[in-house]
N, C-alpha and C positions, 0 to 999 in steps of 0.2 A: 759698097766696100769703102769708097773714099769718105762717105760720110761718117762711117765708123772710126776711121783713122783720125779725122779732125776732131771729132767729138772726144775721143779717148785722149788725144794730145792735149786738147783744151782742158779737160777735166784735171789732168796732171798738173798742168800749169796753174790752174785756177785753186789747187790745193794750197798754193803760195797765199792765196787770198783768204782761205780758211785760218791759216796761221797768222796773217795780217790782222784779221778781225779778232781772233783769240787773244793775240798779244796786246792789242789796243785796249780791249775792254776788260781783261782779267784783273788790272789794277784796281778797278772800281770795288772790287769785294775785299781786296787785301789791304788797301791803303790806310784804313783806321788801325789794323793791327800792326802794320809796319810802323806806323807813327808811334804807337805805344811801346813796341819792341825796342826801338832805338831812342825813345824819348825826344823826338824830333820837335823843334819849334816850327812856327807857321811857315817861315821862309824855307827851312829845310823840308818840310812836308810838301809844300808847293813844288820844289825842285825834284823831289822824289816822284811825284806824280806826272810832272811835265818832262822829265829827263828823257824818256823815250821819244817824246814828240820832238825834242831837240835833235836827237838822233835821226829821227825820220826826215827832218828838214835837211840835215846834212846828207843823207842817204838819197833823198830826192834830188838835191843839187848836184851830187856827183854821179847819179845813176846812169846818165847817158855814156859816160867814159867807159866803164867796163862793157856795157851793152854794145857799144860800137867797136870797141877794140878787141875784146876776147870772144865776142858773141852773145846772142840771147841766152843760149843753153848754159855756157859756162858760168854766165852772171847768175842764173838761176840756181846753179850749184852752190855759188857763194851765199846766195840768200838762205838756202835750206841750212847751211852750216852756222850762219850767224844765229838763226832761230833756234837751233839745237844748243849751241853754247849759251845763249841768253837764258833759255829756260833752265838749263842745268845750273848755270852760275848764280842766278837769282835765287833759286831754291836753296842752295847750298851756302850762300854767303854768310859769313860769320862778322863781316865788317860792312858798315854802311856805305863806305867808299866803294868796296868791291861790289856790293849791290848796284849802286849807280853805274858803274862801269858796264856791268852786264846788261842792265836795262837799256843804256845808251847803245850798246851794240845791237840789241834786238831792234831798237828804233831805226838804226841804220838799215837793218834787213827790210823793215816795213817800207822805208823810203825808196830803197833800190827795187823792192817788188812792185811798188806802185807804178814804177816807170817801166820796167822790163816786161812784166807778165802781160798787161794789156797790149803792149807792142807785139809781143810774140804771137798772141792769139789773133790780133788783127791781121798779121801778116800771113798767117796760114789759113784764114778763113775765106771761103766763098762769100761774094758780096752779098748774096741774098740772105745768109744766115750769120753774117759777121756780128750783127747787133746782138743776137741771142747768145753767141759763143763768147764774146767779149764780156757780156753781162753776167756770164757764169763766174767771172772773177769777183764781181760784186756780190752775186749771190753767196759765193763762199765766204766773203767777208762778213756778211750779216749771219751767215750760219756759224762762223766762228765766234761772233759776238754772242748769239744765242747760246751756244754750248758753253762759252765761258761763263755767262751769267748762271746757267743751270749747274755747271760744275762748282761754281763758287757757292751757290745756295746749298748744294749736297755736301761739299767738303767743309763749309763753314760751321757745320755743326759738330765738327770732330776734335775741337780743342784749340789750345793757345798757338800751336805751330801750324794750324790749318793753312795759313797763308803761304807756307813753303810748298804744300802740296798744290794749292791753287796754281802756283807759278811753274812748279816742276812737272806737272802732268803734260805740259805742252811738247815735252822732249819726245813723246811717242809719235804724235803725228809729224814732228819735225824730222825724225828718222826715216819715217815712211816716205815722205816727200824727198828727202836726199837720195833714196834708193831708186824712187820712180822716175825721177828725171833722167836717169841713164837710158830710159826706154824711148824718149822723144828725140825727133830729129832736129837740127838746126834750122832757124827760119831761112826759107828760100830766098827771101829778099836780101837778107843780111849775106848769104853766101854769094849771090850774084853781084850785088851793088858794092859790098864792102871788101869782098876778097876775090871777086871775079872768078869764082869757082862755079862755073856755068853748068858743067856736068852733074855736080852734086845737087845744085839748085833744081835742075831738070828732073832728077830722080825724086825728090821730094814733091814737086809739083805734079808729077805723074801719078803719085799715090793719092794726092788730093783732088786732082781734076784729070782723070785718064783721057777724057775726050777733047780737052781744050788746053793742055798744059803747055804746048808749043806756043799757042796764041797768046798765054799768059806771061811766059818767059820773055816773048817779043816785046809785050807791053812794059815789063819790068826793065829790060835792056834798054829800050827807048827813053825810059825815065832815068835810067843811069847815064845816057849820053847827055841828058839835060842837066843831070847832077854835076857832070864834069864841067859843064859851062858855068855852073853857079857855085861851084865848090868853095870859092873864096867869099861868097856872100854870107855874112853873118845873120844868125836868126833874127836878130833885132834890127835888120835893115828894113828899108821901106818895102821891099818886095813882099815880106812876109807879115806886114803890120796887121792884116785882117785876122789870120788865123791866130796870132799872138794875142791880139785884143780878145778874141773869143775865148782862148784859153785861159787868160788871166781872169777875166770877168766871170766865167763860168766857175772857176775854182773859188773865187772869192765869195760868190753867191752861195756856193755850196755850204760854206762855213758860217756865213753871217745868218744862215737860217737857224743856227743855234744847235745843230745836230751833235756835235761833239761835246758841247756843255751837257746834253742830256745823256750821252753815252758814257762819259766820264763820271758825272755827278748825279746820275739817276737816283741812287737811294738817298742822297742829301736832299734833292729836289722834293722827293716824296715826304721826307721828314720835315722839311719846311712847310709842306702842306698839311702836316699833322698826322702823318701815318707813323706807326711804331717801326723800330728797326727791322724786325723780323718781316713784317708785312712790306716794308720797302724793298728788301732784298727780293721777296718773292715778286713784287711788282715789276721789278727790272726784268725778270724772266718773261713776263707778259709782254713788255716793250720788245724785247728780243724776238719773241714768237711773231708779233705783228710785223716787225722789220723783215723777217725771214719770209713770212707768208706773201706780203706784198711785193717783194723783191721777185719772188717766184712768178707771181702773177704779171708783172711788168716783163719779164723775160719773154712771156708768151705774146706780148703786144708790141715789143720794140721794133721788131721787122715788119710788122703788119701795119700799124698806124703811124709809126716813125717816132724819131727822138723829140722833134719839136712838139708834137701833139701831146705826148707824155709830160712834157715840161709845162705846157699850157694848163693842162688838168691840174698837175701838182701844184702849180703856183697859186691857183685859186684856193685849193684845199689848205695849203700852208697858211696863207693869209688869214683864213676863216678860223682855223684851230688855234694858231698862236694868238690871235685876238681874244678868243674865248678863255685861254689860260690867262692872259694879261688881265681880262676883265674880273675873272674870278679872285685873282690876287688883290685887284684894286678894291673888290667888295669888302674885304676885311673879314668875310666869313669863310674861312678856309675850309674846304670840303675836299679832303685828300683824295677821295675815290672819284670825284667829279674831275679833278685836275688830272688824275691818272688816266681817265676815260679820254679827255681832251688831248693828252699827249699821245695816247695810242692812236687817235685819229691823225695827229700831226706826223707821227712816224710812219704811218700807212701812206699818207700822201708823199712824204719825202722818199720812202722806198720806191714807190710807184713812179717817181719822176727823178729828181736829182740823184738819189742813191743808184739807180739802174743805169742812168744815162752818162754820168760824168766820165767814167774811164772809157766808155765806148766812144763818146763824142771826141774827147781830147785825143784819142789814138788814131781817130780818123782824119782830122782836119789839116794835119801838117803833110807837106810833101815828103817823098821817100828820103830825100837828101838830108832833111833836118827833122825826121820824125822822132828819133830819140832825144834830139835836143828840145824839141817842142813838148814831148810828153814830160821831160824833165822840168820845163818851165811851168807847166801846168801843175804838175805834182808838187814842185817846190812852192808855188803860190799857195795850194791847197794845204800843205802842211805848216807854212808860216802862219796862216790864218788860223789853223786848228790849234797850234801852239798858243797863239795870242788869245783866243777865245777860252781854251782850257785854263790858262794861266790867270786871266782876269775874271772869269765868271764868278768865283767865289767872292771877290771884292765887290764887283758891281752888284751882285744879288744881295750882299749884306748892306751896302751904302744905298743903293737905288730902290732895293725891294724887288720882289718878284714881278709886280705889275709893270713897272718901267722897264725891266730887262727884257721880258717877252713882248712888250710893245715895240721895242727897238727891233727885235727879230721880225716882228710882222711888218714893220715899215720896210726892211731891207727886202722882204719877199714881194712887196709892191713893186720895188725897183727891178727885181728879177723878172716879174711879169711883163714889165715894159721892154726889158732887154730880149726876152723870148719873142714877144710879139713883134717887135720892129727890127731886131738885129740877126737873131739865131737862124742860119740856114738848116735845111733838111738835108740828111746824108744817107737815108735808108735807100738799100737797093743798088747803090753806086759802088763801082770798084774804087780802090784807093787811088789809082791813077785818075779816075774821072773826077773824083772829089778834089784832087790836086789842081786840076785845071779850073774847076768852078771856084774854089775858095781863094786860091792864090790870085786868079785873075779878076777877082771881085773889085 
């Protein structure tokens, strides 16, 4: 029974990941129509595409505040409401500035979700299955990306106002998410450590682990006593330097792989490679399907072979596939279908490694007393880099060409391989309190 409870709660919270992915990728099918509809210049168009990412950076930066102050559950209510308002507002906007406002609001929802949802799932999950359950969040992210690509392809055939339907259809899962959050409990660790509501925490833990809930509550309480001694110690103090370094570098490597350039600009990349507009849109569906499939495969392995092993395998695959894309652009003989094939291999390795591991790993490595702040730091770094890559990719692709751009991504993955090999610790099968001892005392 306990397993069913945890899986059900994790699936509900992970639905926020679906909306995260859908909201992030849906603009790729609508951006050209929006540019034409409001006759946007290059700068205005770049702002239209990246405004949600700017909101995401802000949401990630501020995500720890509501998560710690009003609780994980109430913060997820706020996220669901932002998604709902964003989808309706952008679909109905008659003014470009109104459109920007609601895209920005949706971005804030994505940023806060990237902090709160992985924390919540990690805090309710048993150690032996925490990787799989937190990875459900990333699984739903890529499912959202896939469905948004498929939705864009189907709706894109319906006429000049199809972009409004592309954006507005997200309101339906947003409303479902808002309703379902009512049925999940608050995080037991938040109840115990932030509010000292030990009886409520005990009841939640009893549903999760009927045989060992008292022992788990005792471990949480002991970490809380440690928290009181460390409460004045800031996240960026010397004490937490190792998990801080891990989170920042992990988030940077996630984005300098080029993944968001491909998610946001996939149709344009395929057109650069010589494919037609219709074929390019269809190819993005293929990218989304590969992303979805290999994230699902990774969920089956993350608690068996570990986070570090997935990252080692993925790093080798990313280096090879990005190098092949770069070489094909350098050759001057653009073969759109060959580049599409290489990019699908790239997405497969990314989904199997970085994509599946990032939110699991960052949600695990910080002690209880600074977990929300640590997750905020990792998410903030991730989204700052995502915004920078998304904003600069069209410029560098035009000025440097596809060969140099993808060579840069490949070199960054060589550095990632060195980081994983020499620095990254393994966290599989350990309780959050055990990881706290190992990582902080590193």
